[in-house]
C-alpha angles and dihedrals in degrees: 000000000000116000116244102236100140123128107230098179121078119244113271096198134036119260113272129193096281092047090052092046090050092051092048090049090054093049092048096045118105092208134033119262109227112191126197107280092024090149092065121100102247134197106249092219107047095019094225123131104280093252090055096048112146099182090121088066093060114103115166118231135188114247125207087214129065118225131207113192115204107194124200103227091245091062106048097080099040115115087207094058109119097191090082090063088072089061089044092059102028104032095153094052098043134086126182134204140166110247121242124186097213109007110045117184111273090228088058092051090048090050093051089047088056089057094041108157091010102075132095132182115234099225137116120261115275132186093244093052091045091053086056089050089234104137131112130211094207140359121278116264114285087225086077112053109248130199118218115201112210120198102211110201142087114303092259094048093044090055089050090050092052100046098039096052108087090181089067095053095097092055116089122235123235128195125200109249123253089240091058092047091050092047091050093051092050095045101039118018148322114277141179092218091273104120129180119238092255091051093053090049090050088055091049091053092050090050088052091053093250091130096158092054093041093053093045092053094044091050092044090051090053090053091047092051093049092048091047089056090047092048093053092058087067096212135093106257136118120275 
């Protein structure tokens, strides 16, 4: 019997960089990626089960910060991945690439060269990066467009991506401040210091005084999280 994995609903939003990257990854893959719940009819935009679609909650904004999403290949197809929410809300300021340890995409290298001296890697301080003297105390001025590189993977894989990519060595690391984290916990939800990618970027935006964009992303993440839980139940019922 053939699995029902077709998308019956039309797209509600135009393709952005993460959508395009996902489609390219599918075409280049030698085997199909079958996620949990693959039999469900899914919205082709938000990737939730059709009854849990949250596309009506997506309102694009303009960010004062540019974002470069580096996806570990295991993340790009996951409906639960929150990094894609950044492209949902800030499509004009976001680029997305699949990470490679030794052979990064030439378009990515050209993109980073365009932001030479204006890029930071959003990642907590580590001993290896400190030894390279590649840590920042605060973001660059928003008067000069900055590019924030986001390693989208589990904590273990993101650390591997950072420390095994010699082509990232010249780019400084930036960690969201403790004050921003405490403020986020108070304003949005209780946490055990395990934040999703979208949440960390919301904190960064707040720290960079982009409160409107920060609040929009934090609220959008909450909607995404609620609908992800609903989608996993695999039946049409309220959250």
